[in-house]
NUPAFI-102882 format. One record per residue (C-alpha): residue number from 1; z, y, x. Coordinates in nm, 3 decimals, always signed. Example, Ala and Ser with C-alpha at 12.3 -4.5 7.8 and 13.67 -1.06 7.14 Angstrom:
> 1	+0.780	-0.450	+1.230
> 2	+0.714	-0.106	+1.367
% end
This chain:
> 1	-4.224	+0.746	+1.175
> 2	-4.433	+1.042	+1.063
> 3	-4.242	+1.306	+0.871
> 4	-4.348	+1.600	+0.658
> 5	-4.050	+1.783	+0.512
> 6	-4.106	+2.060	+0.259
> 7	-3.850	+2.331	+0.186
> 8	-3.824	+2.670	+0.021
> 9	-3.872	+2.574	-0.341
> 10	-3.648	+2.694	-0.621
> 11	-3.621	+2.895	-0.938
> 12	-3.789	+3.236	-0.946
> 13	-3.871	+3.487	-1.218
> 14	-4.231	+3.565	-1.311
> 15	-4.375	+3.815	-1.067
> 16	-4.146	+3.696	-0.790
> 17	-4.222	+3.539	-0.453
> 18	-4.135	+3.225	-0.262
> 19	-4.226	+3.096	+0.081
> 20	-4.264	+2.722	+0.122
> 21	-4.241	+2.555	+0.461
> 22	-4.351	+2.209	+0.570
> 23	-4.209	+2.087	+0.898
> 24	-4.404	+1.809	+1.068
> 25	-4.286	+1.561	+1.325
> 26	-4.392	+1.245	+1.509
> 27	-4.765	+1.318	+1.510
> 28	-4.994	+1.564	+1.687
> 29	-4.973	+1.842	+1.431
> 30	-5.234	+2.065	+1.597
> 31	-5.505	+1.802	+1.540
> 32	-5.452	+1.783	+1.165
> 33	-5.587	+1.992	+0.883
> 34	-5.301	+2.081	+0.649
> 35	-5.298	+2.146	+0.280
> 36	-5.067	+2.219	-0.010
> 37	-5.100	+2.035	-0.340
> 38	-4.903	+2.068	-0.658
> 39	-4.834	+1.853	-0.960
> 40	-4.708	+1.992	-1.287
> 41	-4.543	+1.769	-1.549
> 42	-4.793	+1.536	-1.715
> 43	-5.079	+1.669	-1.501
> 44	-5.266	+1.538	-1.201
> 45	-5.208	+1.654	-0.848
> 46	-5.429	+1.950	-0.757
> 47	-5.524	+2.122	-0.434
> 48	-5.365	+2.465	-0.395
> 49	-5.465	+2.570	-0.043
> 50	-5.588	+2.420	+0.282
> 51	-5.610	+2.527	+0.645
> 52	-5.803	+2.380	+0.936
> 53	-5.631	+2.244	+1.245
> 54	-5.674	+2.568	+1.440
> 55	-5.598	+2.790	+1.142
> 56	-5.941	+2.946	+1.158
> 57	-6.046	+2.863	+0.804
> 58	-5.850	+2.864	+0.480
> 59	-5.942	+2.754	+0.129
> 60	-5.773	+2.834	-0.202
> 61	-5.788	+2.718	-0.559
> 62	-5.927	+2.988	-0.784
> 63	-5.600	+2.998	-0.976
> 64	-5.403	+3.112	-0.671
> 65	-5.658	+3.317	-0.481
> 66	-5.528	+3.664	-0.386
> 67	-5.170	+3.556	-0.468
> 68	-5.098	+3.271	-0.225
> 69	-5.147	+3.260	+0.152
> 70	-5.148	+2.947	+0.367
> 71	-5.069	+2.975	+0.738
> 72	-4.958	+2.752	+1.022
> 73	-4.763	+2.769	+1.346
> 74	-4.890	+2.496	+1.576
> 75	-4.625	+2.576	+1.835
> 76	-4.354	+2.489	+1.584
> 77	-4.540	+2.219	+1.388
> 78	-4.500	+2.401	+1.059
> 79	-4.731	+2.503	+0.777
> 80	-4.636	+2.771	+0.525
> 81	-4.735	+2.875	+0.176
> 82	-4.649	+3.232	+0.083
> 83	-4.657	+3.262	-0.295
> 84	-4.656	+3.606	-0.455
> 85	-4.692	+3.727	-0.813
> 86	-4.575	+3.390	-0.938
> 87	-4.656	+3.286	-1.293
> 88	-4.495	+3.026	-1.521
> 89	-4.808	+2.813	-1.481
> 90	-4.732	+2.784	-1.108
> 91	-4.435	+2.565	-1.198
> 92	-4.484	+2.229	-1.027
> 93	-4.373	+2.005	-0.746
> 94	-4.547	+2.127	-0.430
> 95	-4.649	+1.878	-0.161
> 96	-4.788	+1.927	+0.186
> 97	-5.048	+1.691	+0.326
> 98	-5.184	+1.625	+0.673
> 99	-5.537	+1.491	+0.734
> 100	-5.722	+1.388	+1.048
> 101	-6.006	+1.139	+1.092
> 102	-5.897	+0.901	+0.818
> 103	-5.523	+0.944	+0.869
> 104	-5.334	+1.106	+0.582
> 105	-4.967	+1.184	+0.537
> 106	-4.775	+1.332	+0.245
> 107	-4.443	+1.507	+0.223
> 108	-4.184	+1.429	-0.044
> 109	-4.237	+1.753	-0.236
> 110	-4.033	+2.058	-0.331
> 111	-3.983	+2.186	-0.685
> 112	-4.098	+2.537	-0.777
> 113	-3.996	+2.667	-1.118
> 114	-4.115	+3.004	-1.245
> 115	-3.916	+3.110	-1.548
> 116	-3.726	+3.404	-1.688
% end
């Protein structure tokens, strides 16, 4: 059974940093584009950042550009989201997603709370 397991969430003060990880298993990770989404309370799920299968191209939501960095390690089947200069509006459950030729998998999510 395919697994995507996020970790690294938590409570952080405004201006702080967190690094999320998403460990993948039971599928060919290097063939999948990976992305991070987030969902704040009473809001829809939104794309935060995406990275192609080789890591050659990345995309960011305007709201996180220059603060967040997505990266991947295909040797270890893991995708990361480095989040710097966090703001209260970044508070959400963060999900990783894998996509390849019509196949799509979601992780269970990790909570990020930015508050003083």
